[in-house]
Structure formats: C-alpha cells, structure tokens
Backbone as a printed PyTorch tensor [residue, N CA C, xyz], in Angstrom:
tensor([[[ -5.5610,  77.3380, 249.5580],
         [ -6.8080,  76.6190, 249.7350],
         [ -6.5980,  75.1150, 249.6890]],

        [[ -7.4110,  74.4230, 250.4510],
         [ -7.3270,  72.9670, 250.4730],
         [ -8.0500,  72.4110, 249.2540]],

        [[ -7.3330,  71.6520, 248.4390],
         [ -7.8900,  71.1420, 247.1940],
         [ -8.2240,  69.6570, 247.2460]],

        [[ -7.7340,  68.9910, 248.2740],
         [ -7.9610,  67.5500, 248.3740],
         [ -7.7710,  67.1320, 249.8290]],

        [[ -8.1680,  65.9300, 250.1300],
         [ -7.9720,  65.3700, 251.4670],
         [ -6.8710,  64.3230, 251.3480]],

        [[ -5.6760,  64.6010, 251.8710],
         [ -4.5940,  63.6250, 251.7810],
         [ -4.9810,  62.3270, 252.4760]],

        [[ -4.5070,  61.2340, 251.9350],
         [ -4.7890,  59.9170, 252.4940],
         [ -3.5150,  59.0810, 252.3940]],

        [[ -3.3110,  58.1960, 253.3790],
         [ -2.0680,  57.4220, 253.4090],
         [ -2.3340,  55.9510, 253.7350]],

        [[ -1.4520,  55.1220, 253.2320],
         [ -1.4580,  53.6730, 253.4930],
         [  0.0000,  53.2240, 253.4980]],

        [[  0.2250,  52.0500, 254.0210],
         [  1.5690,  51.5100, 253.9210],
         [  1.5070,  50.1090, 253.3140]],

        [[  2.5570,  49.7930, 252.6020],
         [  2.7440,  48.4460, 252.0710],
         [  4.1270,  48.0110, 252.5370]],

        [[  4.3960,  46.7500, 252.4170],
         [  5.7060,  46.2640, 252.8230],
         [  5.9030,  44.8230, 252.4230]],

        [[  6.9890,  44.2760, 252.8960],
         [  7.3310,  42.8850, 252.5790],
         [  7.5170,  42.1250, 253.8810]],

        [[  6.7480,  41.0570, 254.0160],
         [  6.7860,  40.2150, 255.2040],
         [  6.8650,  38.7630, 254.7450]],

        [[  7.8330,  38.0360, 255.2520],
         [  8.0230,  36.6240, 254.8680],
         [  8.0330,  36.4360, 253.3580]],

        [[  8.6720,  37.3750, 252.6510],
         [  8.8140,  37.2530, 251.2080],
         [  7.6100,  37.6840, 250.3960]],

        [[  6.5420,  38.1490, 251.0630],
         [  5.3160,  38.5560, 250.3660],
         [  5.0920,  40.0560, 250.5220]],

        [[  4.6730,  40.6970, 249.4430],
         [  4.3030,  42.1140, 249.5080],
         [  2.8960,  42.1810, 250.0610]],

        [[  2.7150,  42.9950, 251.1140],
         [  1.4180,  43.0770, 251.8030],
         [  1.0230,  44.5380, 252.0060]],

        [[ -0.2580,  44.7450, 252.2590],
         [ -0.8120,  46.0690, 252.5290],
         [ -1.1250,  46.2000, 254.0030]],

        [[ -0.9170,  47.3830, 254.5580],
         [ -1.3430,  47.7280, 255.9170],
         [ -0.6780,  46.8420, 256.9680]],

        [[  0.6180,  46.9960, 257.0860],
         [  1.3760,  46.1960, 258.0510],
         [  0.9610,  46.5200, 259.4840]],

        [[  0.8660,  45.4910, 260.3010],
         [  0.6550,  45.7070, 261.7380],
         [  2.0100,  46.0340, 262.3700]],

        [[  2.0170,  46.3370, 263.6650],
         [  3.2440,  46.7570, 264.3320],
         [  4.3420,  45.6930, 264.2350]],

        [[  3.9820,  44.4440, 264.4860],
         [  4.9690,  43.3630, 264.4470],
         [  5.5380,  43.2020, 263.0350]],

        [[  4.6690,  43.2760, 262.0230],
         [  5.1330,  43.1470, 260.6340],
         [  6.0520,  44.3000, 260.2840]],

        [[  5.7120,  45.4790, 260.7540],
         [  6.5340,  46.6620, 260.4910],
         [  7.8990,  46.5090, 261.1680]],

        [[  7.8900,  46.0640, 262.4250],
         [  9.1390,  45.9330, 263.1880],
         [ 10.0250,  44.8050, 262.6820]],

        [[  9.4300,  43.6910, 262.2860],
         [ 10.2170,  42.5100, 261.9510],
         [ 10.1590,  42.1100, 260.4930]],

        [[  9.4250,  42.8550, 259.6890],
         [  9.3300,  42.5460, 258.2690],
         [ 10.6050,  42.9440, 257.5300]],

        [[ 10.6000,  42.6850, 256.2450],
         [ 11.7810,  42.9540, 255.4340],
         [ 11.8110,  44.3760, 254.8900]],

        [[ 10.6410,  44.9930, 254.7440],
         [ 10.5710,  46.3640, 254.2300],
         [  9.2140,  46.9480, 254.5640]],

        [[  9.1820,  48.2740, 254.6910],
         [  7.8870,  48.9480, 254.8000],
         [  7.9570,  50.2440, 254.0120]],

        [[  6.8100,  50.6180, 253.4270],
         [  6.7570,  51.7610, 252.5350],
         [  5.4740,  52.5430, 252.7410]],

        [[  5.5070,  53.6020, 253.5750],
         [  4.3270,  54.4520, 253.6930],
         [  4.1830,  55.3240, 252.4330]],

        [[  2.9320,  55.4890, 252.0010],
         [  2.6190,  56.2770, 250.8100],
         [  1.4310,  57.1630, 251.1420]],

        [[  1.5320,  58.4410, 250.8050],
         [  0.3950,  59.3590, 250.9420],
         [  0.1220,  59.9560, 249.5670]],

        [[ -1.1690,  60.1040, 249.2530],
         [ -1.5330,  60.6610, 247.9510],
         [ -2.5920,  61.7540, 248.1040]],

        [[ -2.6950,  62.5600, 247.0630],
         [ -3.8140,  63.4760, 246.8750],
         [ -4.6990,  62.7680, 245.8560]],

        [[ -5.8120,  62.1600, 246.2840],
         [ -6.5760,  61.2590, 245.4210],
         [ -7.1180,  61.8690, 244.1250]],

        [[ -7.5510,  63.1150, 244.1480],
         [ -8.1510,  63.7030, 242.9450],
         [ -7.1950,  63.7040, 241.7590]],

        [[ -5.9780,  64.1090, 242.0010],
         [ -4.9960,  64.1770, 240.9120],
         [ -4.0630,  62.9690, 240.9030]],

        [[ -4.2490,  62.0830, 241.8700],
         [ -3.4010,  60.9000, 242.0170],
         [ -1.9260,  61.2950, 242.1450]],

        [[ -1.6890,  62.3960, 242.8520],
         [ -0.3230,  62.8440, 243.0980],
         [  0.2160,  62.1570, 244.3520]],

        [[  1.4540,  61.7380, 244.2920],
         [  2.1120,  61.1620, 245.4480],
         [  2.6620,  62.3060, 246.3000]],

        [[  2.2230,  62.3640, 247.5560],
         [  2.6670,  63.3900, 248.4740],
         [  3.8160,  62.9070, 249.3570]],

        [[  3.8310,  61.6090, 249.6410],
         [  4.8750,  61.0120, 250.4720],
         [  5.1730,  59.6190, 249.9370]],

        [[  6.4450,  59.3240, 249.7990],
         [  6.8820,  57.9790, 249.4330],
         [  8.1880,  57.7490, 250.1730]],

        [[  8.1520,  56.8290, 251.1180],
         [  9.3230,  56.5520, 251.9530],
         [  9.4770,  55.0430, 252.0160]],

        [[ 10.7050,  54.5510, 252.0400],
         [ 10.8870,  53.1140, 252.1490],
         [ 12.0220,  52.8030, 253.1130]],

        [[ 11.7520,  51.8680, 254.0010],
         [ 12.7700,  51.3300, 254.8840],
         [ 12.8900,  49.8520, 254.5820]],

        [[ 14.0870,  49.3700, 254.3730],
         [ 14.2890,  47.9620, 254.0550],
         [ 14.6880,  47.8070, 252.6010]],

        [[ 14.5280,  46.5820, 252.1060],
         [ 14.9710,  46.2720, 250.7460],
         [ 13.8580,  45.5960, 249.9580]],

        [[ 13.6160,  46.1260, 248.7580],
         [ 12.6700,  45.5370, 247.8130],
         [ 13.3580,  45.4790, 246.4520]],

        [[ 13.0420,  44.4480, 245.6830],
         [ 13.5030,  44.4140, 244.3030],
         [ 12.7080,  45.4610, 243.5200]],

        [[ 13.1600,  45.8520, 242.3400],
         [ 12.3630,  46.7910, 241.5470],
         [ 10.9340,  46.2960, 241.2920]],

        [[ 10.7710,  45.0060, 241.0490],
         [  9.4280,  44.4340, 240.8510],
         [  8.5950,  44.5500, 242.1250]],

        [[  9.1920,  44.2030, 243.2680],
         [  8.4840,  44.2950, 244.5410],
         [  8.1260,  45.7380, 244.8630]],

        [[  9.0300,  46.6640, 244.5330],
         [  8.7490,  48.0830, 244.7660],
         [  7.5190,  48.5060, 243.9780]],

        [[  7.4760,  48.1570, 242.6930],
         [  6.3110,  48.4980, 241.8520],
         [  5.0390,  47.8930, 242.4080]],

        [[  5.1110,  46.6240, 242.8260],
         [  3.9380,  45.9310, 243.3830],
         [  3.4820,  46.6050, 244.6840]],

        [[  4.4340,  46.9480, 245.5490],
         [  4.0950,  47.5840, 246.8290],
         [  3.4830,  48.9650, 246.5950]],

        [[  4.0470,  49.7290, 245.6650],
         [  3.5210,  51.0640, 245.3800],
         [  2.0990,  50.9750, 244.8280]],

        [[  1.8820,  50.0740, 243.9050],
         [  0.5420,  49.8860, 243.3320],
         [ -0.4510,  49.4690, 244.4140]],

        [[ -0.0510,  48.5660, 245.2790],
         [ -0.9160,  48.0950, 246.3650],
         [ -1.2240,  49.2310, 247.3380]],

        [[ -0.2320,  50.0130, 247.6970],
         [ -0.4420,  51.1360, 248.6230],
         [ -1.3780,  52.1790, 248.0160]],

        [[ -1.2120,  52.4690, 246.7390],
         [ -2.0990,  53.4510, 246.0770],
         [ -3.5250,  52.9380, 246.0320]],

        [[ -3.7060,  51.6570, 245.7350],
         [ -5.0690,  51.0860, 245.7580],
         [ -5.6620,  51.1760, 247.1640]],

        [[ -4.8510,  50.9040, 248.1770],
         [ -5.3180,  51.0360, 249.5580],
         [ -5.7100,  52.4630, 249.8690]],

        [[ -4.9110,  53.4190, 249.4130],
         [ -5.2410,  54.8390, 249.6160],
         [ -6.5630,  55.1980, 248.9520]],

        [[ -6.8000,  54.6670, 247.7720],
         [ -8.0460,  54.9660, 247.0610],
         [ -9.2490,  54.4240, 247.8380]],

        [[ -9.1160,  53.2560, 248.4340],
         [-10.1960,  52.6850, 249.2450],
         [-10.4320,  53.5540, 250.4730]],

        [[ -9.3520,  53.9160, 251.1690],
         [ -9.4860,  54.7540, 252.3670],
         [-10.0970,  56.1150, 251.9910]],

        [[ -9.6940,  56.6690, 250.8770],
         [-10.2420,  57.9630, 250.4330],
         [-11.7490,  57.8720, 250.2360]],

        [[-12.2020,  56.8130, 249.6090],
         [-13.6420,  56.6240, 249.3870],
         [-14.3750,  56.5450, 250.7280]],

        [[-13.8250,  55.7880, 251.6720],
         [-14.4440,  55.6610, 252.9900],
         [-14.4440,  56.9830, 253.7410]],

        [[-13.3600,  57.7470, 253.6310],
         [-13.3000,  59.0630, 254.2720],
         [-14.3880,  59.9850, 253.7260]],

        [[-14.5190,  60.0220, 252.4100],
         [-15.5150,  60.8920, 251.7890],
         [-16.9240,  60.5030, 252.2190]],

        [[-17.1940,  59.1870, 252.2560],
         [-18.5190,  58.7200, 252.6900],
         [-18.7870,  59.1360, 254.1380]],

        [[-17.7990,  58.9830, 255.0070],
         [-17.9660,  59.3360, 256.4180],
         [-18.1880,  60.8400, 256.5830]],

        [[-17.4290,  61.6440, 255.8650],
         [-17.5970,  63.0930, 255.9480],
         [-18.9570,  63.5280, 255.4240]],

        [[-19.3760,  62.9490, 254.3180],
         [-20.6710,  63.2860, 253.7400],
         [-21.7950,  62.9110, 254.6840]],

        [[-21.6940,  61.7180, 255.2740],
         [-22.7220,  61.2610, 256.2200],
         [-22.8030,  62.2150, 257.4170]],

        [[-21.6510,  62.5850, 257.9510],
         [-21.6300,  63.5130, 259.0900],
         [-22.1980,  64.8700, 258.7000]],

        [[-21.8270,  65.3630, 257.5490],
         [-22.2950,  66.6770, 257.0990],
         [-23.7970,  66.6650, 256.8970]],

        [[-24.3220,  65.6240, 256.2830],
         [-25.7660,  65.5210, 256.0590],
         [-26.5060,  65.5130, 257.3890]],

        [[-25.9780,  64.7830, 258.3870],
         [-26.6000,  64.7510, 259.7130],
         [-26.5820,  66.1350, 260.3530]],

        [[-25.4490,  66.8320, 260.2600],
         [-25.3220,  68.1630, 260.8500],
         [-26.2890,  69.1510, 260.1940]],

        [[-26.3830,  69.1200, 258.8910],
         [-27.2960,  70.0130, 258.1780],
         [-28.7340,  69.6920, 258.5390]],

        [[-29.0410,  68.4130, 258.6800],
         [-30.3860,  67.9980, 259.0760],
         [-30.7610,  68.5370, 260.4440]],

        [[-29.8130,  68.5080, 261.3840],
         [-30.0600,  69.0280, 262.7360],
         [-30.2880,  70.5390, 262.7140]],

        [[-29.5360,  71.2260, 261.8880],
         [-29.6800,  72.6830, 261.7950],
         [-31.0430,  73.0770, 261.2210]],

        [[-31.6010,  72.2440, 260.3850],
         [-32.8820,  72.5440, 259.7480],
         [-34.0810,  72.1340, 260.5870]],

        [[-33.8500,  71.5160, 261.7250],
         [-34.9640,  71.0600, 262.5730],
         [-35.5650,  72.2160, 263.3390]]])
C-alpha cells in the first residue's frame, strides 16, 4: 500500500554558494548537485545522490536545504490534490 507521496528537490553548489533547485546551466556547470527524495510523513530519505565535491559542512547545508525544499513541495502537492479532489467530489454531487 502507498503510505506517502514521495517528493524530491535538488541542492547544489554554484559559484561557491550552496543553492536550492538548480537550473540546467547551474547543474551542468556548477560545482556539485545533490538530488534528494523523501517520504515526508516519516521524514525518510528515499534518494540521496551527489555529483561533484562538497565539504562536510556544505553537504550538511545542502541536505538540510533540499529537505526543506521537499517539505515545501510536499505541502503544495497536498494542497493541489485536495483542491482537485474537492472539485471532483463537488461535481459528482451535482
């Protein structure tokens, strides 16, 4: 059974700065990128991959940033699904 809705974000390092949600150019020419997927309810990491080089401090910062991004996306996903479901149920009751 499906227990959660997986959600993913990426963080990385561009021009010496740890950033969230790299664009294509930043991903291609940046110093590192790290996609992260989580199961938000239990805060379990489902995917953690890194290409490039980060210091241990930068790694921790990037992981924290990616998880926060995932939490924001998860909230937006739930709101969108709930809104769609409410509309569908409303149509069925008409």
